[in-house]
C-alpha positions, 0 to 999 in steps of 0.5 A: 465550530473550529476557530483555528487561525494558524493552519499549516496550509492556507489552501490545499489541492489534492490531485488523486485519480483514486479516492474514497470510497474506491477500494484500493490499497493506495486509497487507504493512504490517501484517505488518512493523508486527506484526513490530516490535511483537512485538520491542517489546512484552512481549505482542502480541495480534491480532484478525482476521476469519474472512474470511481463509479466503476471501482468496488467501493469501501464505505469504511474509508474515511471521507470527511470532505464537504462535497462542494470541495470534491471535483469529479473529473471526466476521463476516457481511458482503458479503465473507462472502456472496461467499466462500461463493458461491465468488467471489474476495472480494479484488477484482471483475472488470472487468465487475462494476466497470462494473456500474451497481449497483457504481458506485452502491454503491461510494460507500456502501460506505465511508461513514458510517453505512452502514459500520456494517452493509454495510462490511468486517466488518459489524455481527457483526464489530464486535460480536464484536471488541469483546466479545473485546477487552474480555475480553482487556483485562481478563484480559491487562492490555492497555495499547496498541491499534493499528488501521488504516484501511481498513476503518473497522471496526477503528477503530470497534472501537478507538473503543469500546474507548478509550471503555470503557478510557480508560487505553489508548494508541490508535494510529490508522493511516491508509494513505489518507484516508477523504475523498480530494479526488481520488478522491471515492469516498464519499457526503456527504463533509462528513458523513464529515469530521465523523464522522472528526474525532469518532472521532479525538478519542479517539485518542492518536496518528494515524499515516499513510504520508506527509507529504502525508497527515499535513498533511491529518490534522493538521486533525483531530488534534494528534499525527500522525506519519509511519510510511512503508511501509518497506523490508524490506531495503536494496539493495546499492549498485551493482546490475545485473539479470541479462543478458537478451535483452529490455529489460524494463519491469515493473509489479506491483499494481493499476490505478486508471483515471482516477487513474493513467495509463501513457499517457506511457510507452506513447505514448513507446515507440510513438514511439521504435519508429516513429522507429527509436530502439527495436527492438520485438524487444528490448522486453518489458512485464510486468504482475502483478496483478488488472487484467491486462485493463485493462493489456492495453487500455492497451498494445493502444491503442498496438499494444504488446499483443503485447509485453506479458505478463500474469502475473496474481496472483502471490505477494509473493516472485514479485513481488519477483523480477520487480522485481529482474530487470527493467531498469526498474520502473514506478510509477503515482501521482497528485497534485493542487494542495496535495495529494500524498503518495500513496505506494503500498505497492509503492514500498518493494518497488521501492526494495528491488529497487534497479532504476531506477524510472520514476514516472508522476505524474498531476497536478502535481509532488509534492516528497515523491515526488520526494525519495524517488525522485530524491534517493535515486538510485532513478529518475525522476519524470514529472509530467503537469502539468510542461512539461519532463517529456515531454523528460526522460522521453524522455532517461531512457528512451533512456539506459536502453535504450542502456545495456542494448543495449550489454551486455544489462543496465542497470547502476544505482547507488543509494546505500543510505545515502540509503535508510536513513531509509526502512527499517521499523526507522527508521519504528518509531523515529519511533513509539517516540520519539513514545510517549516510550519 
């Protein structure tokens, strides 16, 4: 029995539209934060959407909360309608994304004031979440409130609760920016920025995933701290993937054309094959995620499609197994001048796997990403606007391939001590220090 009396939080409410066992990138972050909140709170409650019944499930995500502390909130939004028609509500297929109606609607979907009615959750979720939370706060003495973007719905509920109960300590979490200067995926960005500032005035603390995003958010809030997507575990120093008859390169996760690009690597692989430096019979490319058709397009463009395997959507456990068994793991991201810190959630999983990472950054160098990947010994970062990157990528890839060809496996040394600051436990310590516990 736990006899602790010095908890960081008397009673905490997590407002989360997506929550385990839903299979989504954001849920892994919420799952780990929830685990740490439970360890540091006398009581922890969760409000989530009834839409979780329609999402693909991943039972490997941690979920230790007693069901009495889980409130499932009724919702009626576009995802609900899609799920009731038997369609996958987690993502759209390639043809749907190309539709003119989708292109038009995408910019409105996460924009104020449309999010009040058409965004994830919709009006029903906003209303019912608020009513349910009011009862919880009054009956259970809730002292702290945590919500995470996106969707906006969770922050909207938290905003109303903070207005009614000023004593609440509201932690507003941002996994990305509502108005992204690179993606430009919302209408009327000036209006969105104004509305974001107005909403955040009520938050006590704003958390985000990187220093780059924190710099942007500090223009809207004085108390912004970085709580990265942490490592679930540390690699055991010197790791060698199981011996394999193939030199494997693996990518797991979503693809964002126009923002990310695998072109530098795929083009280099084709050049090395043509030059006789790399035997195509040795090479295997592996993809796992929802965008297999797009990945196949990219590889086929360089006549590498026959070397690529699309595993489709896989569980979190299977994705981690693929990462741990791969000779190289591929990470794709983007940056812009005076804008970086786009730390995809899978970076933590890649670092935990302990296998070398090739990071292709579409844009100028990002010192923060380079610090995480190269200064920990985890791999190499290619920046498309850095003139020396192509030769460095060639050298890195050839060295890895030749090392593998010598023994059938690629030895790799990563220092777990340098990764220690990136564990989930260390990320939670940052938050607790801010709360002056």
